[in-house]
C-alpha positions as CSV (number, residue, x, y, z in Angstrom):
1,M,0.0,-0.1,-0.1
2,I,1.1,3.5,-0.8
3,Q,2.2,5.0,2.5
4,V,0.8,8.6,1.8
5,V,-2.8,6.9,1.1
6,K,-2.6,4.6,4.5
7,R,-1.5,7.8,6.5
8,T,-4.3,9.8,5.0
9,F,-6.8,7.3,5.5
10,S,-5.8,7.0,9.2
11,V,-5.9,10.9,9.9
12,L,-9.8,10.4,8.5
13,A,-10.5,7.4,10.3
14,V,-9.3,9.3,13.7
15,L,-11.5,12.4,13.1
16,H,-14.3,10.2,12.2
17,E,-14.4,8.7,15.5
18,E,-14.1,12.1,17.2
19,Q,-14.1,15.8,15.9
20,P,-12.8,18.3,16.2
21,L,-9.4,17.4,17.5
22,P,-6.1,19.4,17.8
23,L,-3.0,18.5,15.8
24,R,-1.3,17.1,19.0
25,E,-4.0,14.6,19.8
26,I,-4.3,13.3,15.8
27,A,-0.5,13.0,15.8
28,L,-0.8,10.8,19.0
29,R,-3.7,8.6,17.9
30,T,-2.2,7.9,14.1
31,G,1.4,7.7,15.4
32,L,2.5,10.4,12.9
33,R,5.4,12.7,13.1
34,K,3.8,16.3,13.3
35,T,5.9,17.4,10.0
36,T,4.4,14.8,8.2
37,L,1.0,15.1,9.7
38,C,1.0,19.0,9.0
39,N,1.6,18.3,5.1
40,I,-1.4,15.9,5.1
41,L,-3.6,18.4,7.2
42,K,-2.6,21.4,4.9
43,T,-3.5,19.3,1.8
44,L,-6.8,17.9,2.9
45,E,-7.9,21.6,4.2
46,N,-7.0,23.0,0.9
47,L,-9.1,20.2,-0.9
48,G,-12.3,21.2,1.3
49,V,-11.9,17.4,2.7
50,L,-10.9,18.9,6.2
51,T,-11.7,22.2,8.2
52,G,-9.4,23.7,10.3
53,S,-9.6,26.4,13.0
54,R,-7.7,29.3,14.5
55,G,-7.3,27.3,17.7
56,G,-5.5,24.3,15.9
57,F,-8.5,21.9,16.0
58,Y,-9.5,19.9,12.9
59,E,-12.7,18.2,11.8
60,L,-14.3,16.7,8.5
61,G,-15.1,19.1,5.9
62,P,-17.8,19.9,3.5
63,Q,-16.0,18.4,0.4
64,L,-16.0,14.9,2.1
65,A,-19.7,15.2,3.0
66,R,-20.5,15.8,-0.4
67,L,-18.3,13.0,-1.7
68,A,-20.0,10.6,0.8
69,S,-23.5,11.8,-0.3
70,N,-22.9,11.4,-3.9
71,E,-24.7,15.0,-4.7
72,P,-23.3,17.2,-7.4
73,D,-21.3,20.4,-6.9
74,V,-23.8,22.9,-6.2
75,E,-22.0,25.8,-8.1
76,R,-21.3,23.5,-11.0
77,L,-24.9,22.4,-11.1
78,T,-26.3,26.1,-10.9
79,K,-24.3,27.3,-14.0
80,L,-25.8,24.2,-15.7
81,V,-29.4,24.7,-15.0
82,L,-29.9,28.3,-15.0
83,P,-30.1,28.8,-18.9
84,H,-33.0,26.3,-18.8
85,V,-34.8,27.8,-15.9
86,E,-34.7,31.4,-17.7
87,R,-35.8,29.4,-20.9
88,L,-38.7,28.1,-19.1
89,S,-39.8,31.3,-17.5
90,S,-39.5,33.2,-20.5
91,A,-41.6,30.4,-22.5
92,L,-44.3,30.5,-19.7
93,C,-44.2,34.0,-18.3
94,E,-44.1,32.5,-15.0
95,P,-41.7,31.9,-12.2
96,V,-39.5,29.1,-12.3
97,I,-36.9,27.4,-10.0
98,A,-34.5,24.8,-10.0
99,A,-33.9,23.0,-6.6
100,N,-32.1,20.2,-5.0
101,L,-32.6,18.5,-1.5
102,A,-30.1,19.8,1.2
103,D,-30.4,17.8,4.4
104,T,-34.1,18.4,5.4
105,C,-34.7,21.4,3.0
106,V,-35.4,22.4,-0.3
107,R,-32.5,24.5,-1.5
108,V,-33.2,26.6,-4.4
109,I,-30.0,26.8,-6.8
110,A,-31.5,28.9,-9.5
111,S,-34.4,30.8,-10.2
112,A,-36.2,33.4,-13.0
113,K,-39.2,35.2,-13.4
114,P,-40.5,37.3,-16.1
115,E,-41.5,40.8,-15.9
116,R,-45.4,40.8,-15.7
117,G,-48.0,42.0,-13.4
118,L,-49.6,39.1,-11.2
119,L,-47.1,36.6,-10.2
120,V,-46.6,34.1,-7.3
121,G,-44.3,35.6,-4.8
122,D,-41.0,34.6,-3.7
123,T,-41.8,33.4,-0.3
124,V,-43.8,30.8,-1.8
125,V,-41.1,30.0,-4.3
126,R,-38.7,29.7,-1.8
127,S,-40.5,27.5,0.6
128,A,-37.8,25.4,2.4
129,C,-39.9,22.5,3.7
130,P,-39.8,19.4,1.2
131,F,-43.4,18.4,1.7
132,E,-45.2,22.2,1.0
133,W,-45.0,22.4,-2.6
134,A,-44.6,20.4,-5.8
135,T,-40.8,20.8,-6.1
136,G,-40.1,19.5,-2.6
137,R,-42.5,16.5,-3.0
138,L,-41.0,15.3,-6.3
139,L,-37.4,15.4,-4.9
140,V,-38.7,13.7,-1.7
141,A,-40.2,11.2,-4.0
142,F,-37.2,10.6,-6.0
143,A,-34.9,10.3,-2.9
144,S,-34.0,6.8,-1.5
145,S,-36.5,5.2,1.0
146,A,-33.8,5.6,3.7
147,R,-33.6,9.3,3.0
148,R,-37.5,9.8,3.4
149,S,-37.3,7.9,6.7
150,R,-34.8,10.6,7.9
151,L,-36.6,13.1,6.8
152,V,-39.6,11.9,8.6
153,D,-37.4,11.3,11.8
154,R,-36.3,14.8,11.6
155,L,-39.3,16.8,10.6
156,G,-42.3,14.5,11.6
157,L,-45.3,13.3,9.2
158,P,-46.2,16.1,6.7
159,E,-49.8,16.2,8.4
160,E,-51.5,19.1,7.1
161,R,-48.8,20.1,4.6
162,W,-49.6,16.9,2.8
163,S,-53.2,15.7,3.7
164,Q,-53.0,12.2,2.0
165,V,-49.9,11.2,4.3
166,R,-50.7,10.0,7.7
167,S,-48.0,7.4,8.0
168,L,-44.7,6.5,6.7
169,E,-46.6,3.6,4.2
170,D,-48.9,6.7,3.0
171,L,-45.5,8.7,2.4
172,E,-44.2,5.7,0.4
173,A,-47.5,5.0,-1.8
174,Q,-47.6,9.0,-2.4
175,C,-44.2,8.7,-3.7
176,A,-44.4,6.0,-5.8
177,A,-47.2,7.5,-7.6
178,I,-45.4,10.5,-8.4
179,R,-42.1,8.5,-9.6
180,Q,-44.7,6.5,-11.8
181,Q,-46.4,9.6,-13.2
182,G,-42.9,11.4,-13.8
183,W,-43.9,14.5,-12.3
184,A,-45.6,16.2,-9.2
185,E,-48.3,19.0,-8.8
186,R,-49.9,20.5,-5.7
187,L,-52.7,23.0,-5.5
188,S,-52.5,25.4,-2.3
189,D,-54.8,25.1,0.4
190,D,-56.8,28.3,-0.6
191,G,-57.0,26.9,-4.3
192,E,-55.1,29.9,-5.5
193,I,-51.6,28.8,-6.4
194,Q,-50.8,25.7,-8.5
195,S,-47.4,24.3,-8.3
196,L,-45.8,21.6,-10.9
197,A,-42.5,20.2,-11.0
198,A,-40.5,17.5,-13.0
199,P,-36.9,15.7,-12.2
200,V,-33.6,16.6,-13.6
201,R,-31.9,12.9,-13.7
202,V,-28.5,11.7,-14.8
203,P,-27.6,8.4,-16.5
204,D,-26.9,6.5,-13.2
205,G,-30.8,7.2,-12.1
206,R,-30.1,9.8,-9.5
207,T,-32.5,13.0,-9.5
208,I,-30.2,15.7,-8.7
209,A,-32.5,18.6,-9.3
210,A,-35.9,19.6,-10.0
211,L,-37.6,22.2,-12.1
212,G,-40.5,23.9,-10.5
213,V,-43.3,26.3,-11.9
214,Y,-45.3,28.4,-9.8
215,L,-48.3,30.0,-10.9
216,P,-52.0,31.3,-10.0
217,K,-54.8,28.5,-10.5
218,L,-56.5,31.0,-13.0
219,R,-53.3,30.4,-15.2
220,C,-53.1,26.8,-15.0
221,A,-56.4,25.4,-16.3
222,G,-57.8,23.2,-19.4
223,R,-55.2,23.6,-22.5
224,R,-53.0,26.0,-20.6
225,R,-52.3,23.3,-17.8
226,R,-51.3,20.8,-20.5
227,E,-49.1,23.3,-22.2
228,V,-47.6,24.3,-19.2
229,L,-46.8,20.6,-18.0
230,D,-45.6,19.7,-21.7
231,L,-42.9,22.6,-21.6
232,L,-41.7,21.8,-18.1
233,Q,-41.4,18.2,-18.8
234,E,-39.6,19.2,-22.1
235,E,-37.0,21.6,-20.4
236,A,-36.4,19.3,-17.3
237,K,-35.3,16.6,-20.2
238,A,-33.4,19.2,-21.8
239,T,-31.7,19.9,-18.6
240,S,-31.1,16.3,-17.9
241,D,-29.4,15.8,-21.0
242,T,-27.0,18.9,-20.3
243,C,-26.3,17.6,-16.7
244,S,-25.6,14.2,-18.1
245,I,-22.7,14.9,-20.3
246,D,-21.0,17.1,-17.5
247,R,-18.7,14.9,-15.4
248,G,-18.8,17.1,-12.4
249,V,-22.4,16.5,-11.7
250,A,-23.3,13.3,-13.6
């Protein structure tokens, strides 16, 4: 085994067991000389695998968490999806977002809205709860069952935010229906706001984001609803194609 790889792994293993730790303690637990350890720590910190504090303590960094969760680079993903979000918003003359799941929240990574009078406000579009609107529900549906269980453990069942879900079994059934349909929708409780969402997927089957449209119900009926849904699905497919050829996110 290459020694530098073995030593690096020993550092990560120690911090996985307990963190944050000072350099002195990491050296004691790994048996590495301080000069060798400092070089490893500096390299890992530059890569974002570790995070160091002014007090000389180290802990596992965000880059390692991202790699472990198999999530795409958010900044890169934003650059890829933004042109599609803007194009769909322009075609529909409605607000459009791209979002993904970040821990227990819906993270908006790109958004666009046209210049027109009556629009759904940013407060609604940027709702962080994954059960609240179509975008979040779609992301939950295409997540793993283990992640859905963790969401319920952290947030509880949706209850009034998703009236058809009263148990984890109900949630699984609703998510299965969304996956089979290939898109999600939700009408607000007051019947005024319609939200629709479609997945952005890559060749290995992961859903790395969702495109969501939010508009007044009066502009989402009959043929107009079908038009909105068709354009949404077409742009989601085009976004998937763009992301699939980029190694940074696919």
